[in-house]
C-alpha positions in Angstrom: 99.3 82.5 70.3 97.4 81.3 73.4 94.9 78.6 72.4 91.7 78.4 74.5 88.6 76.2 73.9 85.2 78.0 73.4 83.7 76.3 76.3 86.2 77.3 78.5 85.2 80.9 79.8 87.5 81.1 82.8 90.6 80.3 81.0 89.7 82.8 78.0 88.9 85.6 80.9 92.3 84.7 82.4 94.2 85.2 79.3 92.5 88.3 78.5 93.0 89.7 82.1 96.9 88.4 82.1 97.8 90.2 78.7 95.6 92.9 78.4 97.2 95.9 76.0 100.0 93.3 75.0 100.0 93.6 71.3 102.5 90.5 71.1 99.9 88.0 72.6 97.4 86.7 70.2 94.2 84.6 71.9 93.0 81.9 69.7 89.5 80.6 70.4 89.1 77.1 69.2 85.9 76.4 67.5 85.2 73.3 69.0 84.5 72.6 72.7 87.4 70.8 74.3 89.2 69.2 75.4 90.4 67.7 72.2 93.9 66.2 71.1 96.9 68.3 71.7 97.5 68.2 67.9 94.0 69.4 67.0 94.7 72.6 69.4 98.2 73.0 67.9 96.8 72.8 64.4 94.4 75.5 65.2 97.1 77.7 66.5 99.0 77.2 63.4 96.0 78.0 61.2 95.8 81.1 63.2 99.4 82.1 62.4 99.0 81.2 58.7 95.7 83.6 58.5 97.8 86.3 60.4 100.6 86.0 57.8 98.3 86.3 54.9 96.3 89.2 56.3 99.5 91.2 57.1 101.7 90.1 54.5 104.3 89.2 57.3 106.2 86.1 57.9 106.8 84.3 61.2 110.5 83.7 61.7 110.2 81.5 64.6 107.6 79.3 66.4 108.3 78.1 69.9 106.0 75.7 71.4 105.3 75.4 75.2 102.7 73.0 76.5 101.3 74.2 80.2 102.0 70.9 81.5 105.5 70.9 80.9 108.4 72.6 82.9 110.1 75.5 81.6 113.8 75.4 81.7 115.3 78.3 83.6 118.0 78.9 81.2 
């Protein structure tokens, strides 16, 4: 799940280009213009996950959060 704001067309286009055809990636476009709070965006992503679980009957077994502003540990 990658969250983007509806008023950020450049980021939406970048996500689509970078992930084209990868079924593991779900682009979630927030219904509000951004920026909003981090919590607001994360809540929208979680809502999308719950919607997908209800639609497919599946259950997420793990959620990993990564903020683009954070450094990724190489391990």
